C-alpha positions in Angstrom: 24.9 35.3 -106.2 27.9 36.1 -103.8 25.6 38.7 -102.2 22.8 35.8 -102.0 25.3 33.5 -100.4 26.6 35.9 -97.6 22.7 36.6 -96.9 22.4 33.0 -96.9 24.9 32.1 -94.6 23.5 35.7 -91.9 20.1 34.0 -92.4 21.8 30.3 -91.3 24.2 32.2 -88.3 21.0 33.6 -86.7 19.0 29.8 -86.5 21.5 28.3 -85.1 22.1 31.2 -82.4 18.4 31.1 -81.7 18.2 27.4 -81.1 21.6 27.4 -78.5 20.2 29.8 -76.5 16.6 28.1 -76.7 18.1 25.0 -74.8 20.1 27.1 -72.0 18.8 25.8 -68.8 16.5 28.6 -67.4 18.7 31.1 -64.7 17.1 31.0 -60.9 17.8 32.6 -58.0 19.1 30.1 -55.6 16.1 29.2 -52.3 17.1 30.8 -49.2 18.7 27.6 -46.6 16.0 26.2 -44.0 15.3 28.7 -40.7 16.8 26.9 -38.1 14.4 24.7 -36.2 13.5 26.6 -32.4 15.7 24.8 -29.3 12.9 23.1 -27.6 11.4 24.2 -24.7 12.4 23.3 -21.5 10.2 21.7 -18.9 8.0 23.7 -16.9 9.6 22.9 -13.0 6.5 21.2 -11.7 5.6 22.1 -7.8 7.0 19.6 -5.2 3.7 17.7 -4.8 3.2 16.9 -8.5 6.5 15.5 -8.0 7.1 11.5 -8.1 6.2 9.8 -4.7 9.0 8.5 -3.1 8.6 4.3 -2.3 7.8 4.5 1.1 4.6 6.7 0.0 4.0 4.8 -2.8 3.5 1.4 -1.0 1.3 3.0 1.0 -1.0 5.3 -1.4 -1.1 2.1 -3.8 0.0 -0.9 -2.6 -2.9 -4.0 -1.5 0.0 -5.0 0.6 -0.1 -2.1 3.0 -4.4 -2.1 3.0 -4.1 -6.1 4.0 -1.1 -5.2 6.6 -3.3 -2.3 8.1 -6.7 -4.9 8.4 -4.6 -7.7 9.6 -3.5 -6.0 12.3 -7.0 -4.7 13.9 -8.0 -8.6 13.3 -5.5 -10.0 15.1 -6.3 -7.2 18.1 -9.9 -7.8 17.7 -9.9 -11.9 18.1 -7.5 -10.2 21.6 -10.3 -8.5 23.0 -12.9 -10.6 22.3 -11.2 -13.4 23.9 -9.9 -11.1 26.9 -13.4 -9.4 27.5 -15.0 -13.1 27.5 -13.8 -12.9 31.3 -13.8 -9.3 32.2 -16.6 -7.4 33.5 -17.4 -3.9 31.4 -15.7 -1.1 31.9 -13.1 -3.3 33.9 -10.8 -3.2 30.8 -9.1 -0.4 28.1 -7.3 -1.0 25.0 -4.9 1.7 24.1 -3.5 3.0 20.6 -1.8 5.7 19.3 -3.6 8.1 16.4 -1.2 9.1 13.5 -1.1 6.4 11.3 -2.6 3.9 13.5 -6.0 5.1 13.3 -6.3 7.9 11.2 -4.0 8.2 8.2 -2.0 11.5 7.4 -0.9 10.7 4.2 -2.0 13.7 2.4 -0.2 15.5 4.2 2.9 13.3 3.3 2.2 13.7 -0.4 2.2 17.4 -0.2 5.3 17.5 1.8 7.7 15.5 -1.0 10.5 17.4 -1.4 9.6 20.4 0.9 10.0 17.6 4.3 8.4 18.2 8.3 8.1 21.3 9.7 6.1 22.0 12.7 4.1 24.9 11.1 3.2 23.0 8.1 2.0 19.8 10.2 0.1 22.6 12.3 -1.9 23.6 9.5 -2.6 20.2 8.9 -4.2 19.1 12.2 -6.3 22.2 11.8 -7.8 21.3 8.3 -9.1 18.3 10.1 -8.5 16.3 6.7 -7.1 13.1 8.5 -8.8 9.9 7.3 -9.6 6.6 9.4 -6.8 4.0 8.4 -8.3 0.4 7.0 -9.9 -1.6 9.8 -9.8 0.9 12.4 -13.2 2.2 13.0 -14.4 -1.6 12.5 -11.8 -2.3 15.9 -12.7 0.5 18.1 -16.6 -0.4 17.6 -15.9 -3.8 19.1 -14.4 -2.9 21.4 -17.0 -0.5 23.1 -19.2 -3.2 22.2 -17.8 -5.6 24.0 -17.6 -3.1 27.5 -13.4 -2.3 26.7 -12.7 1.2 27.5 -10.8 3.2 24.7 -7.2 5.6 25.4 -5.9 7.2 22.8 -2.7 8.7 23.4 -1.1 10.4 20.8 2.2 13.0 20.5 -0.2 15.9 18.9 0.1 18.8 21.1 -2.1 19.5 23.4 -3.0 22.6 21.9 -3.8 20.4 18.9 -6.2 17.9 20.6 -9.7 19.7 20.2 -8.9 19.5 15.8 -7.7 15.8 16.7 -11.1 14.9 18.8 -13.2 16.4 15.9 -11.3 14.2 13.4 -12.6 11.4 15.3 -16.1 12.3 16.0 -16.3 13.4 12.5 -15.6 10.0 11.1 -17.1 8.3 14.4 -14.2 6.4 15.2 -15.5 6.0 19.1 -13.0 7.2 22.4 -13.4 7.2 26.1 -9.9 9.5 26.7 -7.4 11.0 24.2 -4.5 12.2 25.8 -2.2 14.4 23.5 1.3 15.8 24.8 0.9 18.7 27.1 2.7 22.0 24.9 6.3 22.1 25.5 6.7 18.4 27.2 8.5 15.4 26.6 7.1 13.2 23.7 7.1 10.2 26.4 3.9 8.3 26.5 5.0 6.1 29.0 3.3 8.2 32.1 0.1 8.7 30.1 0.3 5.1 29.8 0.7 4.5 33.9 -2.3 7.0 34.0 -4.8 4.5 31.8 -4.0 2.1 33.8 -4.4 4.0 37.8 -8.1 5.1 36.6 -6.9 8.9 36.3 -8.7 9.4 33.0 -11.8 10.3 31.5 -11.3 6.2 30.0 -11.8 5.3 33.4 -12.1 6.4 37.0 -10.4 2.9 38.5 -7.8 1.1 37.4 -8.0 -0.5 34.0 -6.2 -3.7 32.7 -5.1 -2.3 29.5 -5.7 -5.6 27.3 -4.2 -4.5 24.0 -1.9 -1.8 22.4 -2.2 -0.8 19.0 0.1 1.3 17.9 3.1 2.6 14.5 5.9 3.2 15.9 8.0 1.0 18.6 7.2 4.1 21.5 3.7 3.4 21.7 4.1 0.4 23.4 4.6 0.6 27.1 8.6 0.6 27.8 10.3 -0.3 24.2 12.9 2.0 22.4 14.3 0.5 19.5 17.1 -0.8 21.6 14.4 -4.0 21.5 16.0 -5.2 18.6 19.1 -6.2 19.9 17.2 -8.4 22.0 16.4 -10.6 19.7 13.4 -12.6 19.2 12.3 -13.4 22.5 12.1 -9.4 23.2 9.1 -9.2 20.6 7.2 -11.7 23.0 3.8 -9.5 23.3 3.2 -8.6 19.7 0.6 -10.4 17.7 -0.2 -10.9 21.8 -1.0 -7.6 23.3 1.1 -5.2 21.4 -0.6 -4.9 17.7 2.1 -3.0 15.3 0.3 -1.8 12.1 3.2 -0.4 9.4 4.7 2.5 8.7 7.6 2.7 6.6 7.2 7.2 6.0 8.6 8.1 9.4 9.2 6.8 12.7 11.8 7.1 15.7 13.3 4.3 13.6 15.0 7.6 11.6 16.8 9.0 14.4 
């Protein structure tokens, strides 16, 4: 009997040991920590032409106001030449206009030079591309002057060496003109002597004196005898604007920068 009890005790101990072993949680290997997320890549540098345009360029490029202002300027100038033509013989009178940002737009050049600015080399390359386009209202005004018997003189500070490319732009867009007076290379930018040559009948616009009834420009220097100093003269100094002088807005560049 003693031997049987001993065997029973051993058997029960074995069973309890097995049950205890079954209740133990399985041994697991800890999972490795997650890999660190890679740092975000720095944004690729944008070329200057893709940069956000400044407000002056955006206004010219996108605004209805700029488009309306250009049309308004040319419509007002058209009223002027129609009134003046009614009392003058064909071929005895003229309109003088600037070229850049007056008759033709260089907005694309300004966009391409964002962050870089103007340079003589880039400007010469732009002129040679002959990619400028007409401003709103310009073509209709020039056609009306021609129809009424007026002469058209373009007085521009593009260099004489750039003049043929400029004439090509006018011809491409069917912008009529009788004389294009560019600035002689290495000569002063003063337009007044060229204005006077038109009045005196010393240009292809006319071989006899001409009565200039309208000037159109985007810069105060596009009007005879005027500079930025006119602002000091108050309202009276601007009497001719809207009468004989017609200004196209240009917030991108001009003599006001200096």
